[in-house]
C-alpha positions in Angstrom: -0.9 -0.4 3.3 -2.1 -2.3 0.2 -5.2 -3.4 1.9 -6.0 0.1 3.1 -5.5 1.5 -0.4 -7.7 -1.2 -1.9 -10.5 -0.6 0.6 -10.1 3.2 0.1 -10.5 2.8 -3.6 -13.7 0.8 -3.2 -15.2 3.2 -0.7 -14.3 6.2 -2.7 -15.8 4.8 -6.0 -18.9 3.5 -4.3 -19.5 6.7 -2.3 -19.1 8.7 -5.6 -22.1 6.9 -7.1 -24.3 6.2 -4.0 -23.7 8.9 -1.4 -22.5 11.9 -3.4 -24.5 11.2 -6.6 -26.5 14.4 -6.4 -23.4 16.6 -6.2 -21.5 18.1 -9.0 -18.8 15.5 -8.5 -21.1 12.7 -9.8 -20.9 14.2 -13.3 -18.9 12.3 -16.0 -16.3 15.0 -16.4 -13.2 12.8 -16.7 -11.8 13.9 -13.3 -12.6 10.6 -11.5 -9.1 9.2 -11.9 -7.5 12.3 -10.6 -9.9 12.5 -7.7 -9.3 8.8 -6.9 -5.6 9.4 -7.0 -5.9 12.3 -4.6 -8.0 10.2 -2.2 -5.5 7.4 -2.3 -2.7 9.8 -1.6 -4.7 11.2 1.4 -5.4 7.6 2.5 -1.6 6.7 2.4 -0.8 9.7 4.5 -3.7 9.1 6.9 -2.9 5.5 7.5 0.7 6.4 8.3 -0.3 9.2 10.6 -2.9 7.1 12.4 -0.4 4.3 12.9 2.1 6.6 14.5 -0.7 8.1 16.6 -1.8 4.7 17.8 1.7 3.8 18.9 2.1 7.2 20.6 -1.3 6.9 22.4 -1.0 3.2 23.3 2.1 3.7 25.5 0.5 6.2 27.9 -2.7 4.0 27.9 -0.7 1.0 28.9 1.2 3.0 31.5 -2.0 4.5 33.0 -3.4 1.0 33.4 -0.2 -0.3 34.9 0.2 -2.7 32.1 3.5 -1.6 30.6 5.8 -4.4 29.6 3.2 -7.0 29.0 2.8 -8.3 25.5 -1.0 -8.8 25.6 -1.4 -5.4 27.4 0.4 -3.6 24.6 -2.0 -5.2 22.2 -5.0 -4.1 24.3 -3.6 -0.6 24.7 -3.1 -0.4 20.9 -6.7 -1.6 20.4 -8.0 1.1 22.9 -6.0 3.7 21.0 -7.5 2.6 17.7 -11.0 2.7 19.2 -10.3 6.3 20.4 -9.0 7.4 17.0 -11.4 5.6 14.7 -14.5 8.0 15.0 -12.3 11.0 14.0 -10.7 9.0 11.2 -14.0 7.9 9.7 -15.4 11.4 9.9 -12.4 12.8 8.2 -12.7 10.1 5.5 -16.3 11.1 4.8 -15.5 14.8 4.7 -12.5 14.3 2.3 -14.4 12.0 0.0 -17.3 14.4 0.0 -15.0 17.4 -0.8 -13.3 15.5 -3.6 -16.6 14.2 -5.0 -18.1 17.7 -5.1 -15.2 19.9 -5.9 -15.3 21.7 -9.2 -12.5 20.6 -11.5 -9.6 23.0 -11.9 -9.9 25.2 -14.9 -7.0 26.6 -16.8 -6.9 30.4 -16.9 -6.8 31.8 -20.4 -3.5 33.3 -21.4 -3.4 37.0 -21.6 -1.3 38.6 -24.4 
C-alpha cells in the first residue's frame, strides 16, 4: 500500500502541473494539499478494491483453464486478472485526477441572519 500511495502522490502532483495545467485546478489557491489527500484516499480504496477483484477474478480464470490447485497457475491467473482490470483502473485514475485538479474549491455559504 505504501508504494501505491507514493506512486499516486507523484502521479497526482506531476499531472497537476503537466497534464491539467490549463484547467482551473492549476491555480495556486491553496487547495493542493486537500486535493492530494482526496486522491490518496481514493487510491487507498481503489488499491484495496482492485486487489479483492483480482483475487475474485483469478479463481474462475484458473478454473476455466483447468489450472486450479497449481501454485504457478494461480500466479498466472492473478496476472491475467490484473491485465484485464488495469485499463479500467488507469482510465479511472486519469478521470479522478482530472476531476480533482479542475474542481472548483468549496466555498462557504454566507450566514443569513
